[in-house]
N, C-alpha and C positions, 0 to 999 in steps of 0.2 A: 603299692609296692612295685619296684622296678623289676624288669626281667632278670637282671643280674642278681638281685636279692633273692628272687624266687629260685634261681638256679643254685645259688649257694646253699639255701635252705634244703633243697632237694638232695644235694650232694652230701650234706651233713646227715640227713635222714638215711640215705643209702649206706653211709659209713657206719652209722649206729646199728643198722640192721644186719650188715654183712661182716662186721668185725669179729675177730677172735682174740682171746686173751693170749698174751705171750710174755716171755722174758727176753729183754734186750740186754745183751752183754756188750758193754762199751769196750772197744779195743784198748788194752793197756790198763784197765781198771778191774779190780777184783769185785765180784758180785754182779748183780743184775738190777735192771730197772723194770718194773711192770709196764707193759705197753699193750696197745691194741692195734692190730694190723688187719688188712684185707689181703688175702692171697690170690694173686692172679696167675693162673697157670694156663698157657695156651701154646699152640704150635704155630710157628710162622714159616712162611715159604721164603727161602733164601736162594739166591743164585739164579733167578730167572733172567734170561737174556732180554734186555730192553727191546721193545718193538717186535717181539716174537711171542709165540705161544707154544714153544717146544717144551712139552712136559718133562722130557728127559733131562732138561737143564735145571729143573727145580729140585731143591733139597728141602727137607723138613727139619726144623730144629726147635726143640722145646725151649720156650722162654718163660721163666718164672719171675714175677715181680711181687714185691710187697708194697702196700700203700699205707703210709703213716699219715694220720690227721695232724696237721701242724699245730692246732690249738692244744693238743695233748702235751706239747712241750718236749717231745722226743726229737732229737736231731740225729738222724742216722749217719753213721760214718763207715767208710770203706773198711772191710775186714771185721766189722761187728758181726755178732751172731744173734739170731732171733730163734728162740725155741717156742714152738706152738704146742707140741706135745712130746711125749717120750720117744715117739717114733717119727717126728717131723721137726726138722730144724734147718735153718738156712744161714749161709755166710753171705754177707753183703759184698757185692762187687762194685757196681757203678751206682752212684747216687745222682739221680737226675735233679735238675733245678726245681725248686718248689714253684707252684703256680699261685701261691698265696693261701691255698687251702690244704693241699696235699703235697707230700713228697713221695715219689716213686723210687724204688731201688731195685736194681737187677740183682738177683741172688742165684746161688747154686746150692743144691741140697747137700746136707751133711751125710757122710757115710755112717753106717751103724757104729763103727768104732769111734768116730768123732762125736756122735750123739751121746755116747756114754760119758763124755767129759763134762756135760752140762746138765743142770737141773732143768726140769720142765714144769709148766703149770699143771 
């Protein structure tokens, strides 16, 4: 088995272990599609001055991404909505290019009033 095949198998096992069920609302279409996603929420440093270590120049910004497994057949689109629970939902902003196995999308969290407009798993 090649190193690439081992890596792809491991990535599939990781996705199967970490995925959560959700409802994907395709923009412009009524209803939803069942989906599985991984939620990546982290804080990234932005605004650092290149070549310096001035901590005052750094800002922190939360960046949340969802990971779709391409083999599931879901093609995420900008302005789509993914509901993970009644209190957790995301609107898709930027769809990053697929690497052949996964597609990552940058998302923003829905407000409480926006969450009320969608069904949740």
